[in-house]
C-alpha positions as a Markdown table, in Angstrom:
| # | Residue | x | y | z |
|---|---|---|---|---|
| 1 | Asp | -13.9 | 28.9 | 22.3 |
| 2 | Arg | -11.8 | 28.7 | 19.2 |
| 3 | Pro | -13.5 | 26.9 | 16.3 |
| 4 | Lys | -11.9 | 23.7 | 15.2 |
| 5 | Asn | -10.1 | 24.1 | 12.0 |
| 6 | Arg | -9.5 | 20.4 | 11.5 |
| 7 | Thr | -12.7 | 18.7 | 10.5 |
| 8 | Lys | -11.5 | 15.7 | 8.5 |
| 9 | Asp | -9.3 | 12.7 | 9.1 |
| 10 | Ile | -5.7 | 12.8 | 7.9 |
| 11 | Val | -4.0 | 9.7 | 6.4 |
| 12 | Ser | -0.5 | 9.6 | 5.1 |
| 13 | Ile | 1.4 | 6.7 | 3.5 |
| 14 | Thr | 5.1 | 7.2 | 2.9 |
| 15 | Pro | 7.0 | 6.7 | 0.8 |
| 16 | Asn | 4.7 | 6.4 | -2.2 |
| 17 | Pro | 5.7 | 4.8 | -4.5 |
| 18 | Asn | 7.5 | 2.1 | -2.5 |
| 19 | Arg | 8.8 | -1.4 | -2.7 |
| 20 | Gly | 6.2 | -2.9 | -0.3 |
| 21 | Lys | 7.6 | -1.3 | 2.9 |
| 22 | Met | 5.9 | 1.9 | 4.1 |
| 23 | Asp | 4.9 | 3.9 | 7.1 |
| 24 | Ile | 1.2 | 4.7 | 7.7 |
| 25 | Ala | -0.1 | 7.5 | 9.9 |
| 26 | Val | -3.7 | 8.2 | 10.8 |
| 27 | Asp | -4.6 | 11.4 | 12.6 |
| 28 | Leu | -8.2 | 11.5 | 14.0 |
| 29 | Asp | -9.9 | 14.0 | 16.2 |
| 30 | Asn | -11.4 | 11.3 | 18.5 |
| 31 | Asp | -10.8 | 7.8 | 19.7 |
| 32 | Ser | -11.6 | 5.3 | 16.9 |
| 33 | Val | -11.1 | 1.9 | 15.6 |
| 34 | Ile | -9.5 | 1.9 | 12.2 |
| 35 | Glu | -9.9 | -0.8 | 9.6 |
| 36 | Leu | -7.6 | -0.8 | 6.7 |
| 37 | Asn | -8.5 | -2.9 | 3.6 |
| 38 | Ile | -5.9 | -3.2 | 0.9 |
| 39 | Tyr | -7.1 | -4.1 | -2.6 |
| 40 | Arg | -5.4 | -4.7 | -5.9 |
| 41 | Ile | -6.6 | -2.4 | -8.6 |
| 42 | Asn | -8.8 | -5.2 | -9.9 |
| 43 | Gly | -10.7 | -5.3 | -6.6 |
| 44 | Thr | -9.1 | -8.4 | -5.1 |
| 45 | Leu | -8.7 | -8.0 | -1.3 |
| 46 | Val | -5.0 | -8.5 | -0.3 |
| 47 | Lys | -5.1 | -7.8 | 3.4 |
| 48 | Thr | -7.2 | -6.4 | 6.3 |
| 49 | Ile | -5.7 | -4.7 | 9.3 |
| 50 | Arg | -7.6 | -3.4 | 12.4 |
| 51 | Lys | -6.0 | -0.9 | 14.7 |
| 52 | Glu | -7.3 | 1.0 | 17.7 |
| 53 | Lys | -6.4 | 4.6 | 18.3 |
| 54 | Thr | -7.0 | 6.3 | 21.6 |
| 55 | Asn | -6.3 | 9.5 | 23.5 |
| 56 | Asn | -6.2 | 11.8 | 20.4 |
| 57 | Glu | -2.7 | 10.5 | 19.6 |
| 58 | Leu | -1.5 | 9.9 | 16.1 |
| 59 | Leu | -1.8 | 6.3 | 15.1 |
| 60 | Ala | 1.4 | 5.3 | 13.2 |
| 61 | Phe | 2.6 | 1.9 | 12.2 |
| 62 | Gly | 5.0 | 0.3 | 9.7 |
| 63 | Leu | 3.7 | -2.1 | 7.1 |
| 64 | Glu | 5.5 | -4.5 | 4.9 |
| 65 | Leu | 3.6 | -6.2 | 2.0 |
| 66 | Asp | 4.9 | -9.1 | -0.1 |
| 67 | Val | 2.9 | -8.3 | -3.2 |
| 68 | Pro | 3.5 | -7.9 | -6.9 |
| 69 | Thr | 4.3 | -4.6 | -8.6 |
| 70 | Gly | 1.2 | -2.6 | -9.2 |
| 71 | Leu | -1.4 | 0.0 | -8.0 |
| 72 | Tyr | -3.1 | -0.7 | -4.8 |
| 73 | Leu | -6.1 | 0.9 | -3.0 |
| 74 | Phe | -5.8 | 1.4 | 0.7 |
| 75 | Ser | -9.3 | 1.9 | 2.1 |
| 76 | Phe | -9.4 | 3.2 | 5.7 |
| 77 | Thr | -12.7 | 2.9 | 7.5 |
| 78 | Thr | -13.2 | 5.0 | 10.6 |
| 79 | His | -16.3 | 6.2 | 12.6 |
| 80 | Lys | -16.3 | 9.2 | 10.3 |
| 81 | Gly | -16.4 | 7.3 | 7.0 |
| 82 | Val | -14.0 | 5.9 | 4.4 |
| 83 | Ile | -10.8 | 7.4 | 3.1 |
| 84 | Thr | -9.2 | 5.7 | 0.1 |
| 85 | Lys | -5.5 | 6.3 | -0.9 |
| 86 | Arg | -3.7 | 5.0 | -4.0 |
| 87 | Val | -0.3 | 3.3 | -3.4 |
| 88 | Ile | 2.1 | 2.3 | -6.1 |
| 89 | Ile | 4.3 | -0.7 | -5.2 |
| 90 | Glu | 7.3 | -1.1 | -7.5 |
| 91 | His | 10.0 | -3.8 | -7.5 |
| 92 | Asn | 13.1 | -3.0 | -9.5 |
């Protein structure tokens, strides 16, 4: 048996910064329900999304937010814990 070299969840949000339109990918070792809470930097909850990932596949989805320019916290909750990413949304 080879030891597993991946021990933590992988979350990517691209592009970052963006204009409210982004792609999100979550790569987990096992089946899992993922809850994404999106907050403004002041702590106000903007949106909650629940996704189910099965069969060790990458969970990938597009997201479009109609929110003001600013820094947002994307908090992903899985069976392994919480991963938080910062996302900058800019409207030019």
